[in-house]
N, C-alpha and C positions, 0 to 999 in steps of 0.2 A: 823518260820523265826528267824534269829539270831538278835543280837543287832547291827549289822554293819550298817553304814550309807550309804553304797553303795552295789550294787548287787554283788553276788559272780561271779567269772569268768565264771562259767558254765551258769549262768543266763544271763550274758552279751552276751555270744556267742549265746545262744538260741534266744535272742531278735534280734541279728544281722542277724540271719537266715531269720527272717521276713523282715528285712530291705533289704536284698539282693534279695528278690523276686520283687523288684520294677521294673517298666518299664524303659527302657532306649533306646536311639537311636540304632536301629538295634540290640538290646540286647547286647550291648558291655560291659555293667556292669562297668562303669568307676569309681567306688568308691574304696577307700582303707580305712579301719577302723583300728585304733590303740587303743588298750586298755591300759590305764594307771592305776595307783594304785587306783584312786578314780574318774576317768572320762573316757570317750570314745571320740575319735576324728575322724572326717570325713575329708578325703583328696580327692581331685581330682587326679586320677591316670593318669598322662599325657601320660604314655606309651600306654594307651588304647584309646586315643583321636585321631580320624582320621583327618589329615590335609586336606583331600579331602572332606569327607562327612560332617565334622563339622569344617570348617576352623577357626572359632573364638573360638571354645570350648564351645559355649553357650549351645548347646543341651546336652553336657556331664554334664555341671553344673546342668541343669534342671533335668537330670536323678539322679544326686546326691541328689538334693532337694527332689525328690520322695522317695529316700531311707531314707533320714533324717526323713520324715514324718512317714514312716513305721517303723523306729527304735523307734520312740515315741510310736507307737501302740504296738510294741513288748515288750517294757519295761513296759507299762501300763498293758499289759496282764500278766506280771510276778509280778505285785504289786508295780511298781516303777514309779514315775513321772519323766520324762526326762526334765531337765532344760537346754534349748538350748541357746548357745551363738554363734551367726552367725559371721563368719569372725573375730575370736578372735585375730588374729595376722596380722596387716596391712602389715608387711614385708614378709608374706608368704600367698599370695593370694590363693594358692591351699589348704590351711588349711581352709576348708569351715565352719566347726562348731566344737564346743566342747560341750559335754553333761555332766552335773553333775546330781545328783540324790537326790530325797527326797522320803521317803517311803509313799505309799498310805495306808490309813486306811483299805481298802479292795481291793481285786482284781477287776479291772475294767471289768465288764461283757461285755460291749460294745466293749472294746478293744479285748477281747478274741474272739468275733465273727469276728471282722475285721482281727485279726491276722490269723485266720483260712482261711478267704477269700483271704488273700495275697498269700497263697499257691495255690489257685484255680483260681485266676484271671488271665486272659490272653488276649493278644491283638488279636482281631478278624479282619482280613483283608477282609472278605467277605461282600457282601451286607447285610444290615439289613432288617428286616421285616417292613412293612408299618405302624404298630401300633404306635401311638404317644407316646413320652416319657411323663410320668406324670408331669403336670405343677409344682407340689410341689417339685419334684426332681430338676427341672430346677432352681427353686427359691433357694433351699438349696445349689445348686452348685454355684450360683452367690454369695450367702452370704459367702460361704467358701472362695471364691476368694477375696471378699472385705475385709475379716478379715486379709488377707495377703497383703493388698495394691495392689491387682491385680484386673483386670476386666475380667469377663468371659461373653462375649457377644454372645448370641445365635442368629445365623444368620437366621432370620425368613423371611425376605423379599426376594422375588425371585431375584430382581436386585443385592442385596448384595451377595446372594449365587452364582450367576453367576460370579460376579467379583472375589469372592474368588476362585471359581473353575478355572477361567481363570488364576489367579496368580499361583496356585498350578501346573497346567498343563504346563504353560509356563516355570516355573522353571525346571520341569522335562525335557521338550524338550530342554532347553538351555544346559543341561548337558549330554544328552544321547549320543552325539557323542564324548565326552571327554574320551579318553582311560584310563586315570588315574581314572576317576570316575567309569567307568565300572569295572575296575580291583578291586578297593576298595569295590564296592558294591558286587561283586562276592566273595570277601574275607570274607564278613560278612553274606553271605546268601547261601542257598541251600545245605549246608553241612549236612551230615547224622549223623556223629559221632563227636560231639563237645559239649563243655560245655558253649558255648556262640554263638552269632550270631543268625540268623533266619534260622532254618532248613527248608528243602524242604517241610516237612509235614505240616508246618504252612503257606505256600505260596499257594495262589490259583493256580489251574492247568492252568488257562488261564487269561491273563490280558486284561480287556475290555478297549478300547480306551477312554471311557467316565469315567473310574474309577478315584476316588480321590487318591487311594493308589498308592504308588511308584511301578514302574514296575521292579520287581526283576527277571523277566524271569519266565519260566514255573516251577510251583511247583507241589505238589501232593495232595493239599487239594481240595476236590470236592466242587463245588459251584452250587447253584441253578440258574435258569434263572428268575430273578426278578429285578424290579427297586429298587434302594437303598433307603430305608426309613429312613436313618440316620438323626439325628439332627447334625448340625455343630455348634460348640462352638469355637469362636476365643478368645484366652486368650492374653491379652496385659497388659503392665505395663505403668505407667506414667513416670517412670525414666528408664534410660539406664545404669544400674549399675550391678555389680556382685551380690550384695545382691538381686536385683530384679529378676535376673535369678534364684537364689537359691529359692526364695520365689515362683516363678512360678512353680518350680518343686514340692515344698511342696503342692501346690494346685493340681497339677497333681496327686500326690499320694493320696490325700484325695478324690478327685472327682472320680477317677477310682475305688477306693474301695467302696465308698458309692453307686455308681450306680451298681457295681457288687452285692452288698447286695440285691438290688431290682431285680436282675436277668437280668440286662442289660449288654451289652458288650461295649467295647470302643476300639478306635484305634487312635493313635497320627499321625498327618500329619505335617511334619516340612520342606517340600521341599522348601518353599519360603524363609526360613531362610538361605539357602545356596547360594542364588542369590540376590545380592544387589538390582537390579532393581525390582525384584518380591516383596521383602519386602517393598520397597518404594511404589510400586503400592498398596499393601494392606493398608499401612498406609494412603496414600492419598485418595484412592477411597473407601475403606471400613470404615476407621476410621476418615475420614474427616481431615487428617493431624495431628491428635493428638494421642500420645501413641506409644509404641514400641511393634509391634506384635511379639509374642513368638512362638506360635504353634496353630494348629487347632485340636480340639478333636471331633472325630466322636462318637456319642452315639446312641444306638438303641437296639432293641430286636433281639437277635441272633437266628439262626435256629438250636438250640442245639439239638433238639430231633432227627433230621435226620442227622445232620452234626456236631457232637461234635468237637470243636476245641481242638487239643492236646496241652498240656503245652509246653512252651519253656524251654530249658535247662538252668541250672544255674551252675556257677563255684563252686567247692567245697569251703566251708567256710574257709578252711585253706589258700586258695589263696587270700582271700579278707580281712582277719583279722590278725593283728599282735599284739602280746602281748609284751609290752615293758618289762614286768617283769615276765618271764616264771614261776618263783617259787612263785609268789605272790599269 
């Protein structure tokens, strides 16, 4: 390594490849990274935010938060600690974070493992096997959320699970007859040749009326006939701020990678966030009137041996990363 106090451009771009494997609503990849002379900056790319699927932009900010977490992992795997400053410019709310650097004494071996997982992790929209998620993994996920001023509440009681299921499905039904919604959903799904969106090969071939997952229409992914054994985790924040949205995404990035390390799969459910009445129902009936529900995370054991889930596409790094000083 050289004596520089910041990574080389090639190292920055390598770390941002890891960041850009983060999950996002319908795989829209709403982030824009800008490399400066001694720092990296994360922006929300408004051109990729759907006013129909994500009317407040909340889910896109959450996706950027997941990318921010994975950027930290990517830099640690290259031997650099990322010093994150969230919302550094109050006059530019789309400037979500800036990152400065300090050199690590050694390569972070844990980060190397997680960076490798980032390339292999994928959203799985099929039912999960009935084997329970290890309790220690649930505990570690709760602790990860608490460290970011978020609450990850595993919905273990049957009444709460039914209420959450009701809110998710009612939100879906409330929009299924909206032509703008159907058009925008089709825009981001079932395509075969694209660097973003949800391709047909990642969508189950049939949508069960009882399923939690959004109805994208018929896909190509074979599914078994079994009851879904997923754990449901409701993530909520105590404040309704842009920073809490970003922190929610960082938790999403951390938890999805940590469960992937243990061989589990995950899938984000955000339908209730698109319908005000559904979000209010979750807050009042599931959370007792406290907190701001952000998303639900399905966690469980995938059926990977017989039905491997293919990876979702990603945009070329050149489309996501801008270098302010090309000759630096």
